[in-house]
N, C-alpha and C positions, 0 to 999 in steps of 0.2 A: 434213641434210637425205637425205647419201647413205645412211646407215643406214635411214630411216624409208623410204626409197625401195623399197630391197632387202627388207623387211618388208613392205610393198605399205603401208602406213600414211601415207602422206604426208600422202592426202587427208583423210583424215580427222584427221591431227594440225592440220591448218591450219583444219579447221572447230574444233574445237578451244581455237586459238590464238584465233580468233575470239571464243566464247564467254566466254574467262577475261579477254579485254580488257575487259569490257564488264560492269561491275558486280556483280564476282566470280560471274559466271556470270547466271543470272537470277532475279527470287527473290520470286516471289509473296509468298512466308512470311517474309519480311524484316522484324525485330521491330524497335521504337524501341529506340533504344541504351540506355534504362534496365531494358528488359525484357531483357537480354542482359549483365549484370554479373552477374560468377561472384561468388558470395560473399551474395548478395542474396537469396535464395528465401524467407529466414524473414524477412523486414522485415516489418510492421505497415504498413497504409496512410497513416501519417505519416510513416512514415520511407521511403516508397516516393514520398513526396510531393517529400522533399528529394532525394533521389536522383534522382528527374526534372530537377528544376532544376540539379543539379550537373552532368547530363549535357549538358544543353540548353546549359549554358554550356560545359563541355567541348567540344562540338559545333563551338560559334561560335567558340572561342579556336583550335581547330586547324584548320578551315577559314582561318581571319584570318592565320594563322602559318605554314599549308600545310605540317602534321605530321597524321602518324596520331593520333588521341585517345589512346591511351596512353600518348605522349610527352607529352603534357601534364598527363597525370593517372593511373596505372593503376587498374584496378579494386580492384586489396589497399585504396589508399589511399582511394578512394572509400569503399569499404565502412566504413573506420576513422572517418573525417569522418561519416559519418552516424551512425554508434553514438554518437561522442563529443558531435557538436554543437554546436560550440566557437563562442563569440560576440563573439571576438574574434582581432585576430591573435596575440596572445601564448598562446594557447590551440593554436594550430596546430602549438608546437615537438611534436618527435618523431613529428607526423603526416606533415611535408612534408618535401621535401629544404629545402636554406638557398635553393639558387636558385629552387624554387616559391614559397617563404615570400615572398621579395623580390618576385618580380615578379606574383603572382597572389591573395596573401593576401584583401584588400579585395572583390576578385572571388567569392571563395570565402565568404566569412560572409556576403556580400549573399546568394548563391545560399543558403546554410542557412535562413539569417533567413526568406525569402522563401517555402522550402519547409515552414518550420515553421509559418507561417502560411496555408500553402495548402489549396485542399479537400482532403481525405486522397484517396489514387488507389488502386486497387484492380488488380489483374494479370486480364486477359481469364480466364474461366472456358476450359478447354480444350474443344472439341467432340467429343463424343464421336463416335469413326470409325466408320461403317454398315461395316456386316458384308460385303455387297460389294465395297466399297474396300479393306478390308485383305487382302480375298481377290485384289484386281486387284496391288494392291501389294507382296503377298507373291509373286503368279507372276512379276511385274514383276525383283523383285531376284532371283529364281532364276535367270531370263532372263541378266539382265546380270552375275550369277556366272560362269554356264556358258559365256557366250561370251568373257566377260573370258580367264577358264581357257585357252580355246582359241586365242585369239588373242595371248596372253603379254601382257595389257594389265591395269590397275586396272579394277575395273567400273565405277567413276565416268566412267572416260572411255566406256568402250562406252554409258552412258545414265547419266547426271545425275544426282543426288538429286531435284533440284528439278523435272527433266524427268517422272522417275518418279512422283512425287505429283501433278504436272499430268494426266500420263495417266490414271494409275486414279483420278483425280476426277472428268475429263470422260468417260471411255468412251467413245472414238473407234470406231468400227467402220466406216470408210473411212479410206483412205491420206490422202486430202484433207483429213479431219478429223484425222486425226493429225497433217500437216504443221505446221500453226501452233502445237502443242505442242512440236516440236524446232527450233525457228527455227534458221535459216540454216547448215541440218545435211542437206542432198541425199544427200550420202553415208551418211551414219546411214539416212535414211530407205529411199534405194534397196534398204540390206542388211539391216536390220534390220527393216524396217517392218512387212511381214509377220509377223513371228516374235513382234513386240511386240503386234499384236492378235491374232495366234495365241494366244499366252499370255494375255492378258486377257479372252479368250471361251470 
């Protein structure tokens, strides 16, 4: 606290602590867990259906056991399971740890079978970014980089990426319109608000 106050960053730090305590910041772009598995980019629609079932099982189990999902089953093993499509617990050898096999083999095989008979799943097609949106996002990116360098801070602390995307998308014209896009951040709004509006216009 003493160091932050000396650097005149205390109020900004408090805002950032609040933001970080709320669901990893704020995420209009938060994707379902099956769309965030590393290594599944080239899966076909039926493989994605299996992956979706496995992810839903993993999320439920993680919540029940109060553990992060990767502690239940990491992405690398998840991808290997989808590719192998084991139909019984014996075929899980080499794909899971002994503890995972003992605790979860039945649930995992059930999820894989369910995914294999479910309707194929497709990834949503990314919406082509509009020309004006790209220009606003680039301008905000440069602004937060410049401010971060000037203040000796990471640019994401000056303006978190999710906020940058919201602002570029909504295109606010006044501080009143900007405020809801920077929730719980009166300090940042007061110190950066006018510069943000100037940058995107």
